[in-house]
VOBA-1610 file (N, C-alpha, C; in pm, whole numbers, padded with zeros to 5 digits, always signed):
BEGIN
Met-03548+15588+03953Met-03691+15620+03948Met-03690+15772+03931Thr-03793+15760+03737Thr-03794+15886+03687Thr-03996+15924+03694Ala-04019+15819+03759Ala-04134+15901+03789Ala-04261+15802+03916Leu-04321+15913+03948Leu-04407+15835+04111Leu-04593+15842+04022Pro-04597+15683+04067Pro-04772+15664+03976Pro-04883+15820+04105Thr-04953+15795+04060Thr-05093+15884+04095Thr-05125+15843+04248Ser-05120+15666+04207Ser-05162+15608+04348Ser-05153+15650+04483Ile-05005+15745+04441Ile-04965+15742+04591Ile-04997+15824+04638Gly-05122+15875+04641Gly-05181+15995+04701Gly-05311+15877+04783Lys-05290+15754+04795Lys-05424+15654+04819Lys-05305+15647+04987Leu-05193+15658+04960Leu-05162+15608+05132Leu-05154+15737+05191Thr-05276+15740+05251Thr-05294+15854+05331Thr-05259+15842+05459Ser-05195+15693+05514Ser-05097+15697+05676Ser-04956+15753+05657Leu-04923+15734+05515Leu-04785+15771+05564Leu-04698+15864+05602Thr-04637+15840+05640Thr-04606+15973+05727Thr-04457+15993+05692Arg-04384+15920+05657Arg-04273+15979+05589Arg-04201+15939+05445Leu-04137+16047+05381Leu-04142+15977+05177Leu-03992+16000+05152Asp-03952+15901+05130Asp-03776+15901+05095Asp-03785+15900+04925Leu-03772+16017+04858Leu-03755+16051+04732Leu-03623+16072+04641Arg-03552+16070+04773Arg-03426+16169+04693Arg-03311+16066+04683Asn-03224+16143+04549Asn-03161+16091+04491Asn-03207+15925+04365Asn-03333+16070+04303Asn-03386+15964+04146Asn-03339+16107+04039Lys-03440+16031+03954Lys-03451+16094+03836Lys-03588+16198+03822Leu-03671+16206+03966Leu-03796+16263+03895Leu-03773+16443+03852Leu-03866+16396+03785Leu-03917+16536+03720Leu-04000+16626+03760Ser-04122+16535+03786Ser-04223+16587+03853Ser-04293+16509+03950Leu-04400+16531+04036Leu-04485+16482+04068Leu-04621+16486+04077Pro-04737+16384+04138Pro-04855+16380+04113Pro-04884+16483+04200Ala-04993+16556+04165Ala-05082+16640+04237Ala-05102+16560+04366Ala-05171+16449+04352Ala-05248+16371+04432Ala-05120+16343+04549Leu-04995+16401+04511Leu-04917+16402+04658Leu-04943+16459+04781Gly-05037+16574+04724Gly-05102+16671+04853Gly-05229+16583+04936Asn-05302+16462+04857Asn-05329+16365+04947Asn-05296+16333+05092Leu-05183+16324+05097Leu-05130+16251+05180Leu-05130+16347+05331Ser-05222+16323+05366Ser-05232+16434+05479Ser-05176+16416+05661Gln-05092+16245+05639Gln-05007+16284+05759Gln-04871+16263+05747Leu-04827+16255+05644Leu-04708+16312+05655Leu-04634+16411+05699Thr-04541+16356+05775Thr-04440+16461+05824Thr-04319+16491+05790Trp-04247+16392+05704Trp-04096+16396+05663Trp-04084+16373+05531Leu-04027+16473+05426Leu-04079+16460+05259Leu-03910+16477+05248Asp-03863+16407+05178Asp-03678+16405+05093Asp-03689+16411+04957Leu-03679+16559+04945Leu-03714+16538+04747Leu-03545+16535+04748Arg-03454+16545+04830Arg-03292+16626+04729Arg-03277+16511+04605Asn-03162+16583+04529Asn-03093+16573+04427Asn-03198+16484+04315Asn-03288+16538+04250Asn-03366+16501+04215Asn-03402+16629+04041Arg-03460+16589+03955Arg-03451+16672+03860Arg-03579+16808+03879Phe-03649+16847+03978Phe-03752+16917+03977Phe-03746+17056+03949Val-03816+17148+03856Val-03776+17280+03844Val-03968+17297+03862Ala-04046+17234+03930Ala-04138+17261+04003Ala-04225+17197+04034Leu-04320+17219+04160Leu-04333+17144+04190Leu-04466+17172+04229Pro-04596+17056+04239Pro-04770+17089+04265Pro-04777+17168+04392Ala-04887+17251+04377Ala-04941+17304+04478Ala-04976+17325+04595Gln-05041+17162+04581Gln-05057+17113+04647Gln-05016+17060+04782Met-04902+17043+04760Met-04808+17016+04878Met-04824+17137+04953Gly-04796+17249+04900Gly-04842+17312+05033Gly-04939+17333+05110Glu-05028+17234+05095Glu-05192+17186+05161Glu-05125+17055+05259Leu-04990+17005+05302Leu-04987+16865+05393Leu-04974+16988+05550Pro-05070+16882+05573Pro-05122+16965+05767Pro-05014+16939+05805His-04940+16799+05846His-04836+16755+05916His-04717+16767+05903Leu-04706+16852+05799Leu-04493+16851+05723Leu-04453+16938+05773Gln-04300+16869+05861Gln-04235+16894+05971Gln-04091+16928+05896Lys-04084+16864+05785Lys-03921+16871+05723Lys-03946+16847+05613Leu-03878+16987+05504Leu-03929+16910+05320Leu-03768+16963+05302Asp-03725+16848+05251Asp-03622+16911+05198Asp-03591+16913+05033Leu-03535+16983+04968Leu-03564+16992+04840Leu-03423+17036+04795Arg-03309+17023+04915Arg-03177+17064+04796Arg-03169+16970+04667Trp-03046+17030+04607Trp-02996+17000+04503Trp-03106+16932+04363Asn-03208+17056+04338Asn-03279+17030+04292Asn-03278+17173+04183Lys-03375+17210+04052Lys-03330+17310+04010Lys-03459+17432+03957Leu-03533+17397+04121Leu-03671+17491+04079Leu-03614+17663+04035Ala-03723+17622+03925Ala-03743+17737+03882Ala-03749+17902+03939Ala-03832+17862+04022Ala-03931+17992+04125Ala-03892+17905+04283Arg-03907+17965+04390Arg-03940+17927+04504Arg-04100+17948+04516Pro-04200+17831+04571Pro-04341+17794+04517Pro-04347+17919+04634Ala-04476+17970+04602Ala-04479+18090+04713Ala-04587+17990+04853Trp-04608+17876+04817Trp-04697+17812+04928Trp-04548+17772+05064Leu-04456+17798+05020Leu-04332+17733+05094Leu-04334+17796+05197Gln-04368+17929+05187Gln-04355+18047+05338Gln-04451+18008+05422Arg-04625+17967+05352Arg-04703+17900+05408Arg-04707+17832+05524Leu-04620+17731+05453Leu-04583+17555+05533Leu-04443+17617+05606Glu-04383+17666+05604Glu-04270+17735+05700Glu-04341+17787+05803Gln-04480+17910+05787Gln-04532+17996+05948Gln-04620+17853+06002Cys-04658+17737+05926Cys-04722+17654+06019Cys-04633+17549+06087Gly-04448+17576+06128Gly-04392+17539+06154Gly-04337+17408+06075Cys-04309+17418+05935Cys-04223+17335+05826Cys-04097+17359+05808Thr-03949+17283+05866Thr-03828+17343+05815Thr-03858+17281+05682Val-03773+17368+05614Val-03819+17368+05437Val-03616+17392+05425Tyr-03560+17277+05336Tyr-03396+17295+05292Tyr-03427+17316+05175Gln-03371+17415+05114Gln-03357+17463+04991Gln-03213+17470+04942
//
């Protein structure tokens, strides 16, 4: 998979999303609408940046970013960690 549709943001009851081992370059900002998401696996894609809206996921407990090439660590990651989210980077 190389892209996610913006319509993913309509899946507001989704709790787990496994996107590992794809060829994703970016994520739609609408991902920030997944207010019930607790687990997000983004390992082994091609991300260099992530949408800031991901920092607004209130129930996120696990975020796995390993094996991506993020240009910089987003500031919002610290906010997620302070809310109890475990971030693997």
